[in-house]
C-alpha positions as CSV (number, residue, x, y, z in Angstrom):
1,X,-113.1,-10.1,-305.9
2,X,-111.1,-10.1,-303.0
3,X,-114.0,-13.1,-301.4
4,X,-112.5,-14.6,-305.1
5,X,-108.5,-14.5,-304.4
6,X,-108.9,-15.6,-300.7
7,X,-110.9,-18.7,-301.9
8,X,-108.0,-19.2,-304.9
9,X,-105.6,-18.8,-302.0
10,X,-107.0,-21.3,-299.7
11,X,-107.6,-23.7,-302.3
12,X,-103.7,-23.5,-303.5
13,X,-102.0,-23.5,-300.1
14,X,-104.1,-26.6,-299.2
15,X,-102.8,-28.4,-302.6
16,X,-98.8,-27.8,-301.4
17,X,-98.8,-28.1,-297.5
18,X,-97.9,-31.7,-296.1
19,X,-100.5,-33.5,-295.2
20,X,-101.5,-36.0,-291.8
21,X,-100.3,-40.1,-292.8
22,X,-103.9,-41.9,-292.1
23,X,-104.2,-45.2,-293.7
24,X,-105.0,-45.9,-297.1
25,X,-108.7,-46.0,-297.4
26,X,-111.4,-48.6,-297.6
27,X,-114.0,-48.8,-299.2
28,X,-114.2,-46.2,-301.5
29,X,-114.8,-43.3,-298.8
30,X,-117.2,-41.0,-299.6
31,X,-116.2,-37.1,-298.2
32,X,-117.1,-35.9,-294.7
33,X,-119.1,-32.5,-295.4
34,X,-119.4,-29.6,-293.4
35,X,-122.5,-28.4,-293.0
36,X,-122.2,-25.7,-290.3
37,X,-119.9,-23.8,-288.4
38,X,-120.8,-19.9,-286.9
39,X,-116.6,-19.1,-287.7
40,X,-114.1,-20.5,-289.7
41,X,-110.3,-19.2,-290.3
42,X,-107.5,-20.3,-292.2
43,X,-103.6,-19.7,-292.0
44,X,-101.5,-21.9,-294.3
45,X,-98.4,-21.4,-291.2
46,X,-99.9,-21.8,-288.1
47,X,-103.0,-24.8,-288.4
48,X,-101.0,-27.4,-291.0
49,X,-103.5,-26.6,-293.8
50,X,-106.5,-27.0,-291.2
51,X,-109.7,-25.3,-291.3
52,X,-110.3,-23.7,-288.0
53,X,-113.8,-24.2,-286.9
54,X,-115.8,-23.1,-283.7
55,X,-119.1,-22.8,-282.4
56,X,-121.9,-25.0,-283.3
57,X,-119.3,-26.8,-285.7
58,X,-121.2,-29.7,-287.6
59,X,-120.1,-32.3,-290.3
60,X,-122.1,-35.3,-292.5
61,X,-121.0,-38.3,-293.7
62,X,-122.2,-41.9,-294.9
63,X,-125.6,-41.0,-293.2
64,X,-123.3,-40.2,-289.7
65,X,-123.8,-36.6,-288.3
66,X,-120.7,-35.3,-285.8
67,X,-121.2,-32.3,-283.6
68,X,-118.6,-30.9,-281.6
69,X,-117.9,-27.4,-280.3
70,X,-114.6,-26.6,-282.2
71,X,-112.5,-28.5,-285.2
72,X,-109.7,-28.5,-287.1
73,X,-110.8,-29.9,-290.3
74,X,-107.9,-31.4,-293.0
75,X,-109.4,-31.1,-295.9
76,X,-107.5,-32.7,-298.0
77,X,-107.7,-36.1,-295.5
78,X,-111.2,-36.6,-295.0
79,X,-110.8,-35.5,-291.6
80,X,-111.1,-33.7,-288.5
81,X,-110.0,-33.1,-285.0
82,X,-113.1,-32.0,-282.4
83,X,-113.3,-30.4,-279.0
84,X,-115.6,-29.5,-276.4
85,X,-118.8,-31.9,-276.3
86,X,-118.3,-34.3,-279.2
87,X,-121.6,-36.2,-280.6
88,X,-121.3,-38.5,-283.2
89,X,-125.1,-39.9,-284.0
90,X,-125.9,-42.6,-286.8
91,X,-129.3,-43.0,-286.9
92,X,-131.6,-43.4,-283.8
93,X,-130.1,-45.7,-282.0
94,X,-126.3,-45.2,-282.0
95,X,-124.2,-42.0,-280.0
96,X,-120.8,-41.7,-279.4
97,X,-119.9,-38.2,-276.8
98,X,-116.7,-37.5,-275.6
99,X,-114.5,-34.4,-275.2
100,X,-112.5,-34.9,-277.4
101,X,-112.2,-36.2,-280.7
102,X,-110.6,-37.4,-284.4
103,X,-112.9,-38.5,-287.2
104,X,-111.0,-40.4,-290.3
105,X,-113.7,-40.3,-292.8
106,X,-111.2,-42.6,-295.5
107,X,-111.4,-45.6,-292.6
108,X,-114.4,-44.2,-290.9
109,X,-113.0,-44.6,-287.8
110,X,-113.7,-42.4,-284.1
111,X,-111.9,-41.6,-281.8
112,X,-113.2,-40.6,-278.5
113,X,-111.2,-39.4,-275.9
114,X,-112.2,-38.2,-272.0
115,X,-115.2,-38.7,-270.4
116,X,-116.3,-40.7,-273.7
117,X,-120.4,-42.3,-273.6
118,X,-121.2,-44.6,-276.3
119,X,-125.3,-45.4,-276.3
120,X,-126.5,-48.5,-278.1
121,X,-130.1,-48.7,-277.8
122,X,-130.4,-50.2,-274.1
123,X,-126.5,-50.8,-273.9
124,X,-124.5,-47.6,-272.3
125,X,-120.3,-48.2,-272.3
126,X,-118.6,-46.1,-270.4
127,X,-115.0,-45.2,-271.0
128,X,-112.1,-42.6,-271.4
129,X,-111.0,-44.4,-274.8
130,X,-112.8,-45.8,-277.5
131,X,-112.0,-46.1,-280.8
132,X,-114.8,-46.8,-283.2
133,X,-115.2,-48.3,-286.7
134,X,-118.0,-48.3,-288.5
135,X,-117.5,-50.0,-291.1
136,X,-117.0,-52.8,-288.4
137,X,-119.9,-51.5,-286.5
138,X,-117.4,-52.1,-283.9
139,X,-116.6,-49.7,-280.5
140,X,-113.2,-51.3,-278.5
141,X,-111.4,-49.6,-275.5
142,X,-107.9,-50.6,-274.0
143,X,-108.0,-48.8,-270.3
144,X,-110.8,-50.0,-268.8
145,X,-114.6,-49.2,-269.3
146,X,-117.8,-50.3,-268.3
147,X,-121.0,-51.5,-269.7
148,X,-124.7,-51.1,-268.4
149,X,-127.4,-53.1,-270.1
150,X,-131.0,-53.0,-268.5
151,X,-129.3,-53.3,-265.1
152,X,-126.4,-55.2,-265.6
153,X,-123.0,-53.7,-265.1
154,X,-119.8,-55.1,-266.4
155,X,-116.4,-54.0,-266.4
156,X,-112.9,-54.9,-267.7
157,X,-109.6,-53.7,-268.3
158,X,-110.0,-54.3,-272.4
159,X,-112.6,-54.6,-274.3
160,X,-115.0,-54.9,-277.3
161,X,-119.2,-53.6,-277.9
162,X,-119.9,-54.8,-282.0
163,X,-123.8,-52.6,-282.3
164,X,-124.3,-55.2,-285.4
165,X,-124.3,-57.9,-283.8
166,X,-124.9,-56.5,-280.3
167,X,-122.2,-58.5,-278.7
168,X,-119.9,-57.2,-275.7
169,X,-116.3,-58.5,-275.7
170,X,-114.4,-57.7,-272.4
171,X,-111.3,-59.1,-271.6
172,X,-108.7,-58.9,-268.2
173,X,-110.0,-57.6,-264.5
174,X,-113.4,-58.4,-265.9
175,X,-116.7,-58.2,-263.7
176,X,-120.2,-58.8,-264.2
177,X,-123.1,-57.3,-261.2
178,X,-127.0,-58.5,-262.1
179,X,-129.1,-58.1,-259.6
180,X,-128.2,-61.2,-257.2
181,X,-125.4,-61.9,-259.2
182,X,-121.8,-61.5,-259.5
183,X,-119.3,-62.6,-262.4
184,X,-115.5,-62.7,-262.2
185,X,-113.3,-63.5,-264.9
186,X,-110.4,-62.7,-267.0
187,X,-112.5,-63.2,-270.4
188,X,-116.3,-62.8,-271.5
189,X,-118.8,-62.9,-274.0
190,X,-122.1,-60.6,-273.1
191,X,-125.3,-61.0,-275.7
192,X,-126.7,-57.8,-275.4
193,X,-129.2,-58.8,-277.8
194,X,-130.5,-62.8,-275.7
195,X,-128.9,-61.2,-272.5
196,X,-126.8,-64.2,-272.2
197,X,-122.9,-63.9,-271.2
198,X,-120.9,-66.5,-272.6
199,X,-117.8,-67.9,-270.0
200,X,-114.5,-69.0,-272.0
201,X,-112.3,-68.8,-269.0
202,X,-111.5,-69.4,-265.7
203,X,-115.0,-68.0,-263.3
204,X,-116.6,-67.6,-260.3
205,X,-120.0,-66.7,-259.8
206,X,-121.4,-65.6,-256.8
207,X,-125.6,-65.9,-256.9
208,X,-127.1,-65.8,-254.0
209,X,-125.3,-68.2,-251.3
210,X,-123.8,-70.2,-254.2
211,X,-120.9,-70.3,-255.5
212,X,-120.0,-71.5,-258.8
213,X,-116.4,-72.1,-260.3
214,X,-116.9,-72.0,-264.0
215,X,-114.3,-72.6,-267.3
216,X,-116.6,-72.7,-269.9
217,X,-120.8,-72.1,-269.2
218,X,-123.1,-69.3,-270.1
219,X,-126.0,-67.2,-267.8
220,X,-128.8,-65.3,-269.3
221,X,-129.5,-62.7,-266.7
222,X,-133.3,-61.9,-267.8
223,X,-134.2,-65.4,-266.3
224,X,-131.1,-66.2,-264.0
225,X,-130.2,-69.5,-265.5
226,X,-126.3,-70.4,-266.3
227,X,-125.4,-73.4,-268.0
228,X,-122.0,-74.5,-267.4
229,X,-119.6,-77.4,-268.4
230,X,-116.2,-78.6,-268.1
231,X,-116.6,-79.6,-264.3
232,X,-118.2,-76.9,-263.1
233,X,-118.7,-76.7,-259.8
234,X,-121.6,-75.1,-257.2
235,X,-120.6,-74.0,-253.8
236,X,-123.5,-73.8,-251.3
237,X,-123.3,-73.0,-247.1
238,X,-120.6,-76.6,-247.1
239,X,-122.4,-77.9,-249.7
240,X,-121.0,-78.3,-252.9
241,X,-122.0,-80.0,-256.5
242,X,-119.8,-80.8,-259.2
243,X,-120.6,-82.5,-262.6
244,X,-119.1,-82.7,-265.9
245,X,-122.5,-80.1,-266.7
246,X,-124.4,-78.0,-264.7
247,X,-128.1,-75.9,-264.8
248,X,-128.7,-73.8,-262.0
249,X,-131.2,-71.2,-261.5
250,X,-131.0,-68.7,-259.4
251,X,-134.5,-67.4,-258.9
252,X,-135.4,-70.5,-257.5
253,X,-132.2,-71.9,-256.8
254,X,-132.6,-75.0,-258.5
255,X,-129.8,-76.3,-259.7
256,X,-129.2,-79.9,-262.1
257,X,-126.0,-81.9,-263.1
258,X,-125.2,-84.3,-265.5
259,X,-122.7,-87.4,-266.0
260,X,-119.8,-88.1,-262.6
261,X,-122.0,-86.1,-260.6
262,X,-120.8,-85.7,-256.8
263,X,-122.3,-83.6,-254.2
264,X,-120.2,-83.5,-251.5
265,X,-122.3,-82.2,-247.6
266,X,-118.8,-81.6,-245.4
267,X,-121.3,-80.6,-243.0
268,X,-123.1,-84.0,-242.7
269,X,-120.1,-85.2,-244.0
270,X,-122.0,-87.5,-246.9
271,X,-121.4,-87.8,-250.2
272,X,-124.2,-88.2,-253.8
273,X,-122.7,-89.6,-256.5
274,X,-124.8,-89.9,-259.6
275,X,-124.8,-89.4,-263.9
276,X,-128.0,-86.9,-263.2
277,X,-129.1,-85.1,-260.0
278,X,-131.4,-82.4,-258.8
279,X,-130.8,-80.1,-256.2
280,X,-133.1,-77.3,-254.5
281,X,-131.2,-74.8,-252.6
282,X,-135.0,-73.3,-250.8
283,X,-135.6,-76.6,-249.1
284,X,-132.8,-78.7,-249.4
285,X,-134.0,-81.3,-251.5
286,X,-131.7,-83.4,-253.6
287,X,-132.3,-86.3,-255.7
288,X,-129.2,-88.5,-257.4
289,X,-130.6,-91.6,-260.4
290,X,-127.9,-93.1,-263.0
291,X,-125.7,-95.3,-260.9
292,X,-126.6,-93.5,-258.0
293,X,-124.4,-93.8,-254.8
294,X,-124.3,-92.4,-251.3
295,X,-121.3,-92.4,-248.9
296,X,-121.5,-91.2,-245.0
297,X,-117.9,-90.6,-244.3
298,X,-118.5,-89.6,-240.6
299,X,-117.5,-92.4,-238.8
300,X,-113.7,-93.7,-239.4
301,X,-115.0,-96.5,-242.4
302,X,-117.5,-94.7,-244.8
303,X,-120.5,-96.6,-245.7
304,X,-121.7,-96.6,-249.4
305,X,-125.0,-96.8,-250.5
306,X,-126.5,-97.8,-253.8
307,X,-129.9,-97.5,-255.3
308,X,-131.2,-96.6,-258.4
309,X,-132.7,-93.6,-256.9
310,X,-131.8,-91.8,-254.1
311,X,-133.8,-88.7,-252.4
312,X,-132.7,-86.3,-249.4
313,X,-135.4,-84.6,-247.7
314,X,-134.6,-81.6,-245.3
315,X,-137.0,-80.8,-242.5
316,X,-136.7,-77.4,-240.2
317,X,-134.0,-76.1,-243.1
318,X,-132.7,-72.7,-241.8
319,X,-133.3,-73.7,-238.0
320,X,-131.3,-75.2,-235.4
321,X,-133.5,-78.4,-235.4
322,X,-132.9,-79.0,-238.9
323,X,-132.4,-82.4,-239.8
324,X,-132.6,-84.6,-242.8
325,X,-134.4,-87.9,-244.6
326,X,-132.3,-90.4,-247.5
327,X,-135.2,-92.4,-249.1
328,X,-132.7,-94.8,-251.6
329,X,-135.4,-97.0,-253.5
330,X,-135.0,-100.1,-256.2
331,X,-132.4,-102.7,-255.6
332,X,-130.0,-101.2,-252.4
333,X,-127.0,-102.7,-251.8
334,X,-125.0,-101.2,-249.1
335,X,-121.2,-102.0,-248.2
336,X,-119.0,-101.0,-244.6
337,X,-116.4,-103.0,-243.6
338,X,-117.6,-103.8,-240.8
339,X,-121.5,-104.3,-242.3
340,X,-123.3,-104.6,-245.5
341,X,-126.5,-105.0,-246.4
342,X,-129.1,-105.2,-249.7
343,X,-133.2,-104.6,-249.7
344,X,-135.6,-102.9,-252.4
345,X,-135.9,-99.5,-250.1
346,X,-134.1,-97.9,-247.8
347,X,-134.6,-94.4,-245.1
348,X,-132.6,-93.3,-242.7
349,X,-133.3,-90.4,-240.6
350,X,-131.1,-87.9,-239.1
351,X,-133.6,-87.0,-236.5
352,X,-132.9,-90.2,-234.7
353,X,-129.9,-91.7,-236.8
354,X,-132.0,-94.4,-237.3
355,X,-131.8,-96.5,-241.0
356,X,-135.2,-98.8,-241.4
357,X,-134.6,-101.4,-244.5
358,X,-137.8,-102.5,-246.4
359,X,-139.1,-105.3,-248.6
360,X,-137.1,-108.4,-248.3
361,X,-134.0,-106.7,-246.5
362,X,-130.7,-108.6,-245.3
363,X,-127.8,-107.7,-243.5
364,X,-124.2,-109.1,-242.2
365,X,-122.3,-108.1,-239.8
366,X,-118.7,-110.5,-239.8
367,X,-120.3,-114.2,-240.1
368,X,-123.9,-113.0,-239.1
369,X,-126.7,-113.0,-241.4
370,X,-129.6,-111.3,-240.7
371,X,-132.9,-111.0,-242.5
372,X,-136.8,-110.5,-241.6
373,X,-139.9,-108.4,-243.4
374,X,-138.1,-104.9,-241.7
375,X,-134.9,-104.5,-240.7
376,X,-134.0,-101.0,-238.6
377,X,-130.5,-99.7,-237.8
378,X,-129.8,-97.6,-235.5
379,X,-126.2,-95.3,-235.1
380,X,-125.1,-93.5,-232.5
381,X,-121.8,-90.7,-232.9
382,X,-122.2,-92.1,-236.2
383,X,-121.2,-95.5,-235.2
384,X,-124.0,-98.3,-235.0
385,X,-125.8,-98.5,-231.8
386,X,-128.5,-101.7,-231.9
387,X,-130.3,-103.0,-234.6
388,X,-133.8,-104.0,-234.3
389,X,-135.5,-106.3,-236.8
390,X,-139.6,-106.6,-237.5
391,X,-141.7,-109.6,-238.3
392,X,-140.0,-112.6,-239.8
393,X,-136.7,-112.4,-238.0
394,X,-134.0,-114.9,-238.7
395,X,-130.4,-114.6,-237.3
396,X,-128.0,-117.2,-238.7
397,X,-124.2,-117.2,-237.4
398,X,-121.7,-119.4,-240.0
399,X,-119.6,-121.2,-237.6
400,X,-116.1,-123.0,-238.2
401,X,-117.6,-126.5,-238.4
402,X,-118.8,-127.3,-242.0
403,X,-122.5,-127.6,-242.0
404,X,-122.9,-125.5,-238.8
405,X,-125.5,-122.4,-238.3
406,X,-126.2,-121.1,-235.2
407,X,-129.7,-119.7,-235.9
408,X,-132.7,-118.4,-234.4
409,X,-136.3,-117.4,-235.4
410,X,-138.7,-115.4,-233.7
411,X,-141.4,-112.4,-234.7
412,X,-138.9,-109.8,-233.9
413,X,-135.3,-109.8,-233.0
414,X,-132.6,-107.3,-231.4
415,X,-128.6,-107.1,-232.2
416,X,-126.5,-104.9,-229.9
417,X,-123.2,-103.8,-231.0
418,X,-120.0,-102.6,-229.6
419,X,-117.3,-101.3,-231.5
420,X,-119.0,-102.5,-234.5
421,X,-119.4,-106.6,-233.4
422,X,-122.3,-107.9,-231.4
423,X,-122.5,-108.3,-227.7
424,X,-125.9,-109.0,-227.2
425,X,-129.4,-110.5,-229.0
426,X,-132.3,-110.8,-228.0
427,X,-135.4,-113.1,-229.6
428,X,-139.3,-112.5,-228.6
429,X,-141.8,-114.4,-229.6
430,X,-142.2,-117.9,-231.2
431,X,-138.7,-118.3,-230.5
432,X,-136.7,-121.3,-231.8
433,X,-133.4,-121.4,-231.6
434,X,-129.8,-124.2,-233.2
435,X,-126.9,-123.3,-231.7
436,X,-123.6,-125.2,-231.0
437,X,-122.1,-125.1,-227.5
438,X,-118.2,-125.2,-227.4
439,X,-115.6,-126.5,-225.0
440,X,-113.8,-123.8,-223.4
441,X,-110.7,-125.9,-223.4
442,X,-110.1,-126.6,-227.1
443,X,-112.7,-124.9,-229.1
444,X,-114.5,-128.0,-230.2
445,X,-118.8,-128.5,-230.3
446,X,-120.3,-130.6,-228.0
447,X,-123.3,-130.7,-229.5
448,X,-126.2,-128.8,-231.2
449,X,-128.8,-127.8,-229.1
450,X,-132.5,-127.4,-230.0
451,X,-134.9,-124.8,-228.4
452,X,-138.0,-123.5,-228.1
453,X,-139.1,-120.1,-226.1
454,X,-140.9,-117.3,-225.8
455,X,-138.2,-114.9,-225.4
456,X,-134.0,-115.3,-225.9
457,X,-130.8,-113.5,-225.5
458,X,-127.5,-114.1,-226.2
459,X,-124.0,-112.7,-225.6
460,X,-121.0,-112.4,-227.7
461,X,-117.7,-112.2,-226.6
462,X,-115.6,-109.7,-227.8
463,X,-114.8,-111.5,-230.9
464,X,-118.3,-111.9,-231.8
465,X,-118.3,-115.8,-230.5
466,X,-121.6,-116.7,-228.9
467,X,-119.9,-117.3,-225.0
468,X,-124.1,-117.5,-223.4
469,X,-127.4,-117.8,-223.8
470,X,-130.0,-117.2,-221.3
471,X,-134.3,-118.2,-222.0
472,X,-137.3,-118.9,-219.8
473,X,-139.0,-122.3,-219.4
474,X,-138.7,-123.6,-223.1
475,X,-138.4,-127.4,-225.1
476,X,-135.0,-128.0,-225.9
477,X,-133.0,-130.5,-226.7
478,X,-128.9,-131.7,-227.4
479,X,-128.0,-133.9,-230.0
480,X,-124.1,-135.2,-229.9
481,X,-122.5,-133.6,-233.0
482,X,-122.6,-137.5,-234.2
483,X,-126.2,-137.5,-233.7
484,X,-127.7,-135.0,-235.1
485,X,-130.8,-135.3,-237.2
486,X,-131.0,-133.7,-240.9
487,X,-134.1,-132.5,-240.5
488,X,-133.1,-130.4,-237.5
489,X,-129.7,-129.4,-238.7
490,X,-131.6,-125.8,-240.0
491,X,-134.8,-124.1,-239.4
492,X,-137.6,-123.5,-241.5
493,X,-137.3,-120.8,-243.8
494,X,-133.4,-121.2,-243.4
495,X,-131.1,-119.4,-246.3
496,X,-127.0,-118.1,-246.1
497,X,-127.2,-115.5,-249.0
498,X,-123.6,-115.5,-249.2
499,X,-124.1,-115.1,-253.0
500,X,-126.0,-112.1,-252.7
501,X,-123.7,-110.4,-249.9
502,X,-121.7,-107.0,-251.1
503,X,-118.1,-107.9,-251.3
504,X,-117.1,-104.0,-251.7
505,X,-117.9,-100.6,-252.4
506,X,-117.3,-101.3,-256.0
507,X,-119.8,-104.6,-255.8
508,X,-122.9,-102.5,-254.3
509,X,-123.2,-101.4,-258.5
510,X,-123.8,-105.4,-259.1
511,X,-127.1,-106.5,-258.4
512,X,-127.9,-110.6,-257.5
513,X,-131.2,-111.4,-256.8
514,X,-131.9,-114.5,-253.9
515,X,-132.1,-117.6,-256.6
516,X,-134.4,-119.4,-254.3
517,X,-136.8,-119.1,-251.3
518,X,-135.9,-121.3,-248.1
519,X,-132.8,-123.0,-249.8
520,X,-131.5,-125.8,-247.0
521,X,-128.6,-126.6,-248.9
522,X,-125.4,-124.6,-247.4
523,X,-123.3,-125.8,-249.6
524,X,-124.9,-124.0,-252.7
525,X,-122.1,-122.5,-255.0
526,X,-121.5,-118.8,-254.0
527,X,-122.3,-116.7,-257.1
528,X,-119.3,-114.9,-257.7
529,X,-119.4,-110.4,-258.6
């Protein structure tokens, strides 16, 4: 009978005492049930309508089990406060532990405080304060947290973790560390199910020797692949890759870039531009296609080279004897203020600073044109030093007099430069030349000399004009200007390709092939770009 009155008294007191204020219940909430406690006591005046529970306390609510060492159970508000080894378990995939907490059964909300650990499958979240909403399957913190997922570690000031979608959303001072990869940003979405991070703000990424900056993209922690958008950049020891979109594999060091791609090598002072680029960091290999252009800015005036495809190979990488070889092929055009060129394919090696042009090459320097089967141009201290024309060499210098051209044809030819100007030229084997000596007094032409010899050396003055020539035993004829035979005016194979010549760095993208071979008419109309 005493026990009956005690229980009746507790029920009456629970009805008249003020209740803890809570938000309106959601979705017709179920009751929180007390499953076990070693001791239960109740005092209407001291515990604010709470049933005080101690010893192996256990609650059950809508499929979740909740454990603690002690608790204040507010049966009327369907909630409780918990202390000591607080733990919530939901199914066999989710557990939440802390030192203390508060659970609202009407809102299905768990507040966990001090040494909080949320475990969900392979993901673990550590923080000192966490609010877990069971209805929305979402936990969030505002005072710093750390999430670990299969070796990937994320930290931030604020964050959310959704147990239904397995998505983590972190804000403010975010850091993500994974193997050789480290990302810092202010906002990050991380899908723990597919192991992919979604970059949504200014972010810095360290991957091996590479530094990546991106404001929008994705990173897969399993494959170590990054997909980056919005003009992201990749830096690697003095080499910088930029594109509208980038793809980077941290395991292999392979990167690809698309649209408005710029690859800058500040060490070698060169730039590659294109709409598609491929770069392999481990071997120093690069490919550019689609509007490809190589720029060498190691000199006072930059050299611009265009081709359908440009490739760069690196040899003896990571050694003191490292050197690079660039290949450009199919419709190659090059422009620099002091020299221009066209050919079908080109190779440049930094080992000997030699640029070799193949398949119908033509080069121009001021008013001089040089053609042959193969042309080699050697640089010294980033300035053109000399050129070598191999087989079917033909040099033409356009003079100020109408229809007058100094010409030399031979098996091979050499040209030596000073400050970007030819100061000496040599022709060897089967040399035939036509040149116009000038009067020293008024620079008028004395006549035309036709000469055949085995070797010829020509010397130019400081402004590139022919000043004198040397030849061994030779056969030649000098014609007065008024008596030059038309058939002697131009050597066999003469063609002045002014309509092919690149006129600017923009003009290298406009291909103009030869109109016809062996043009004899020096007045053939020029083709404008």
